[in-house]
C-alpha positions in Angstrom: 8.5 -19.9 -0.4 12.0 -19.2 -1.5 12.3 -16.0 -3.6 15.3 -15.2 -6.1 18.2 -13.3 -4.6 19.6 -10.5 -6.7 23.4 -10.3 -5.5 24.8 -6.9 -5.6 21.4 -5.1 -5.8 22.2 -3.1 -2.6 26.0 -3.0 -2.9 27.2 0.1 -1.1 23.9 0.9 0.2 23.2 1.7 4.0 19.9 0.4 5.1 18.0 0.8 8.4 15.4 -1.9 9.2 13.2 -1.6 12.3 11.4 -4.5 13.9 14.2 -6.5 12.6 14.4 -9.2 15.4 11.8 -11.5 13.9 9.2 -12.0 11.2 9.1 -9.7 8.3 11.9 -7.5 9.5 14.2 -10.4 10.0 13.4 -11.9 6.5 14.1 -8.4 5.1 17.4 -8.1 7.0 18.6 -11.6 5.7 17.8 -11.0 2.1 19.1 -7.4 2.1 22.5 -8.8 3.5 22.6 -11.4 0.8 22.1 -8.5 -1.8 24.9 -6.5 -0.4 23.5 -3.9 1.9 25.2 -2.5 5.0 22.6 -2.9 7.8 21.5 -1.0 10.8 18.9 -3.2 12.6 16.7 -2.2 15.5 14.1 -3.9 17.8 13.1 -3.8 21.4 13.6 -7.6 21.5 17.2 -7.7 22.5 17.8 -11.5 22.6 16.0 -12.2 19.4 17.7 -9.2 17.8 21.1 -10.3 18.7 20.3 -13.8 17.3 19.1 -12.2 14.0 22.3 -10.1 13.9 24.4 -13.3 14.2 22.5 -14.8 11.2 22.9 -11.5 9.1 26.7 -11.3 10.0 27.2 -14.8 8.8 26.0 -13.6 5.4 27.5 -10.1 5.4 29.7 -8.6 8.3 28.6 -5.1 7.7 25.7 -5.1 10.2 24.8 -3.7 13.7 21.9 -4.1 16.0 20.5 -1.7 18.4 18.0 -2.7 21.2 15.6 0.3 20.9 12.0 1.2 21.7 11.2 3.4 18.7 8.2 4.8 20.1 10.6 7.2 22.0 11.7 9.9 19.7 15.2 10.1 21.0 15.8 6.4 20.2 14.8 7.2 16.5 17.3 10.0 16.4 20.0 7.7 17.9 19.3 5.0 15.3 19.9 7.3 12.4 23.0 8.6 14.2 24.3 5.2 14.6 23.9 4.6 10.8 25.9 7.6 9.9 28.5 7.0 12.6 29.0 3.5 11.6 28.7 3.6 7.8 29.0 7.3 7.0 25.5 7.7 5.5 22.1 6.4 4.9 20.4 5.4 1.8 17.3 3.4 2.6 15.0 2.9 5.6 12.4 0.2 6.1 10.1 1.3 9.0 8.7 -2.1 9.9 8.3 -2.1 13.7 4.8 -2.3 15.0 2.4 -4.2 17.1 -1.1 -5.8 16.8 -2.2 -4.4 20.1 -5.2 -6.0 21.8 -8.1 -6.1 19.5 -11.4 -4.7 21.0 -14.6 -2.9 20.0 -14.6 0.8 20.4 -17.1 0.8 23.3 -14.7 -1.4 25.2 -11.5 0.3 24.1 -9.4 2.1 26.7 -7.3 5.2 25.9 -4.4 3.3 27.2 -5.0 0.5 24.6 -5.3 3.2 21.8 -2.3 5.2 23.0 -0.1 2.0 23.0 -1.2 1.0 19.5 -0.7 4.5 18.1 2.6 4.9 19.8 4.0 1.6 18.4 2.5 1.7 14.9 2.2 5.4 13.9 4.7 7.2 16.1 7.5 4.7 15.5 7.1 5.5 11.7 6.8 9.2 12.3 9.9 9.4 14.5 12.1 7.3 12.3 10.9 9.1 9.2 11.7 12.4 10.7 15.3 11.7 11.3 15.8 9.5 8.1 14.5 12.4 6.1 16.8 14.9 7.8 19.7 12.7 7.0 18.7 12.3 3.3 18.3 16.0 2.9 21.6 16.7 4.4 23.3 14.2 2.0 21.5 15.7 -0.9 21.4 12.4 -2.9 17.8 11.3 -2.3 16.8 8.1 -0.5 14.0 5.5 -0.2 11.6 4.8 2.7 9.3 1.8 2.8 6.8 1.7 5.7 5.1 -1.4 6.8 1.3 -0.8 7.1 -1.3 -3.5 6.8 -4.6 -4.4 4.9 -5.9 -2.7 8.1 -4.6 0.5 6.5 -6.8 0.0 3.5 -10.1 -1.5 4.9 -11.7 -2.2 8.2 -11.3 -5.2 10.3 -14.0 -6.1 12.9 -13.1 -5.4 16.4 -9.7 -3.9 15.5 -10.4 -0.1 15.8 -7.1 0.9 17.3 -5.0 -1.1 14.8 -7.0 -0.1 11.7 -6.8 3.6 12.9 -3.0 3.3 13.3 -2.4 1.7 10.0 -4.7 4.1 8.0 -2.5 6.8 9.6 0.7 5.1 8.3 -0.6 5.1 4.9 -1.9 8.6 5.0 1.6 9.7 6.4 3.3 7.7 3.6 1.4 9.6 0.8 2.1 13.0 2.5 5.8 12.2 3.0 6.0 11.3 -0.8 4.3 14.5 -1.7 6.5 16.7 0.4 9.8 15.2 -0.2 9.7 14.2 -3.9 11.6 17.6 -4.7 14.5 16.1 -2.6 14.6 12.9 -4.7 13.3 10.9 -1.8 10.7 8.1 -2.6 8.2 6.8 0.2 6.0 3.9 -0.2 4.2 1.4 2.0 3.5 -2.2 1.9 0.2 -3.6 3.2 0.4 -7.3 4.2 -2.5 -9.5 5.0 -2.1 -12.7 7.0 1.7 -13.5 7.1 3.2 -16.3 9.0 5.1 -14.5 11.7 5.2 -14.8 15.5 3.4 -11.6 16.0 0.4 -12.6 13.8 0.3 -16.0 15.5 0.2 -14.5 19.0 -2.6 -12.1 17.8 -4.8 -15.0 16.5 -4.2 -16.9 19.7 -5.3 -13.9 21.7 -8.5 -13.5 19.8 -9.3 -17.2 20.0 -9.0 -17.1 23.7 -11.1 -14.0 24.1 -13.8 -15.7 21.8 -13.7 -18.9 23.9 -14.0 -16.9 27.1 -17.0 -15.1 25.7 -18.8 -18.3 24.6 -18.2 -19.8 28.0 -19.7 -16.7 29.7 -22.9 -17.0 27.5 -21.9 -13.8 25.5 -21.9 -13.1 21.8 -18.4 -14.1 20.6 -18.4 -11.2 18.1 -18.0 -9.1 21.3 -14.5 -10.7 21.6 -13.2 -9.2 18.4 -12.4 -11.2 15.3 -9.3 -10.5 13.1 -11.0 -10.5 9.8 -14.8 -10.9 10.0 -16.3 -13.2 7.5 -13.1 -13.5 5.5 -10.9 -16.3 6.4 -8.4 -16.4 3.6 -7.1 -14.4 0.6 -7.6 -15.2 -3.1 -4.3 -17.3 -2.9 -5.8 -19.2 0.0 -2.9 -19.2 2.1 -0.9 -16.9 4.4 2.2 -15.1 2.9 5.6 -16.0 4.1 7.8 -13.4 5.7 10.2 -13.8 2.7 7.5 -13.0 0.2 6.9 -9.7 2.2 10.6 -9.0 2.3 10.8 -9.4 -1.5 8.1 -6.7 -2.0 9.7 -4.4 0.6 13.2 -4.6 -1.1 11.7 -4.2 -4.5 10.1 -0.8 -3.4 13.5 0.0 -1.7 15.6 -0.6 -4.8 16.3 1.4 -7.9 13.9 -0.9 -9.9 11.1 1.0 -8.3 12.7 4.4 -9.1 9.5 5.9 -10.5 7.2 4.7 -7.6 6.4 7.0 -4.7 3.4 7.6 -2.6 2.1 4.1 -3.4 0.1 2.1 -0.9 0.9 -1.4 -2.2 -1.3 -4.3 -1.3 1.0 -7.3 -0.6 -2.0 -9.3 0.5 -2.6 -12.1 -1.8 -5.7 -10.4 -3.2 -7.4 -9.9 0.2 -8.6 -6.3 -0.4 -9.7 -7.2 -4.0 -13.0 -8.8 -2.8 
C-alpha cells in the first residue's frame, strides 16, 4: 500500500537505520531518503544491504551502508561514530535489526537458542541505544529513537518463548530510556508490528510449517512444533501489513509531528492485540 511522502520532513536530519537491508528497514530507508534524511544504514546482510544502498542513493545521495553485526557492542559504537564522521552529527535512530529465531516451547528450548534471540533482538537495541544516547547528549540538542519490537512484546505467542521474552524486554527498555533521558530532550518510542509481508516473516512461517508437518508425520501433537500465533490467524484488518505501512508509523514517531510522544509502545498491528 503506497503511503503519502512528505518531502522535506527530514531535511538536514541524520538518521541511523539498522536492519536496513530488507523488509521494514529497507522501506523505512527508502521513504526517509525521499523525505530528505541523510542516512547511515547497517545490516549483517552485505549483498542485500549494498543493493538497498544503491536504491536509496538513486533517491538521495547522502547515504552510506555498513555491513555490521550489531549484537557486538563495538560495532554499535562504530556505527554511531560513522554517522558523526560522515555527516557531523546524529538526530534520529531507528533500531530495527532483529531475528525471529527458532520458535520452540520452553521445555525444548536450548540456552543457545535463547542467547541467540536475546543477542539479536535485545542487545542490538541496547548497544545501539547506548552510543546513540551518548551522541545525543554530547550534541545537547535532543534526539529521537524508535525501536522495533513486536506484538510479541505486548502479548504471548504460543511456542515462541524466546522471541516473546526478547520483545517484551525491548518494550521495557524503551519505556525506561524514555524516562531516563526525557530531561535531555530525547524521545524514545517503539513500534509493535503484527504480521508484515517481509522476507524474515515469510521464512519464519515456512520454518514453523515444516516443523508442524514433521510432527504430524511422526505421530506427534503438531502443537509441539510451535505455532506463530495460536488460534488467531489474522488481524482485524484481515491482512498482513506492508513494510511501507510500518515505515510510515516509524517515521511519524521519528518526526517532529510526534514531539509530545515518548515512552509509547505503539501497536502497529492492524488491531491484533485488541481482541
